[in-house]
C-alpha positions, 0 to 999 in steps of 0.5 A: 536518618528519617529523611532517608527512610521517607525518601526510600519509602516514597521511591519504593511505593512509586516503584511498586505502583509502576510495576503494578501498572506495567503488569496490568498493561502487559497482561491486558488487565488495563488497556491503553488506547491512543486517541485516533483522529476523527477523520481516520476513524470515519475512513475506517467506518466508511470502508466497504467491500467492493468487487474490483476488476483487474486486467492482465496480459497472459498468453497473448491475450488480455484477461480480466478477473474480479477481486473483492477488496475493502474500498476506502474513501481515500484513493491512495489506499485503494490504488495500493490495495488494488495493485498489491492484489493484482501482483498477488494474483499474478504470483498465485497464478504463476504468471509472474514469479517475483514478489512485488509490493507497493511501498506507497502511493501519492496523488496530486491535489486534483487526483489527476497524477498518481505517484506509485513507488514499488519496492523493486522493478515489476518485471525482470531484466530478462523479459522482452520489451513487449512483456514489460510494456504489457505489465505496465499496461495491466497496471494502467488498465486496472487503475483506469477501470477502478479509479477513473479520476487518475489521468497519469501515473509516475512509476518510482522504485523506493521513492526514486524514478524507475529506470529501465534500459528499454522503457522510458519512465522519466515522463508520466504514463497516460492512464489510457495506455497505448493499447 
């Protein structure tokens, strides 16, 4: 009988302690922070504000705008932010009505080739070949201006090769483009 009481008392005490810790964490009385790698923390500290030119084709001419971004030491982060900024700008200016985001960006070891994965096609099926081509050229020009180490770009949709009836995405596109 005494053993049962002792076990119930211990279980009640442990439950009370766990409940108090949960309450303290839920109301931010105690803040538990997971350890951050030194490399990741250094990258966050190394971020700085940078003025980045973006290029886009509109009304039969090339245009350039300046955009302020937080620039990292990692080119993959920079490319992702740069292109998401370009697409946001195009959508805000009603140049393009489709919301496009970059899922991920990967670079080869020597930073020559970039693999860019979109959530869906960066153009509509109704657009002409020339309009699609200029959309791709604007992406290439923007990357080339801001990150000159990249030489080729592979375009992907949800981490699979991009397909289009008019443009060939089976091979990487040269960053210098065709214009």
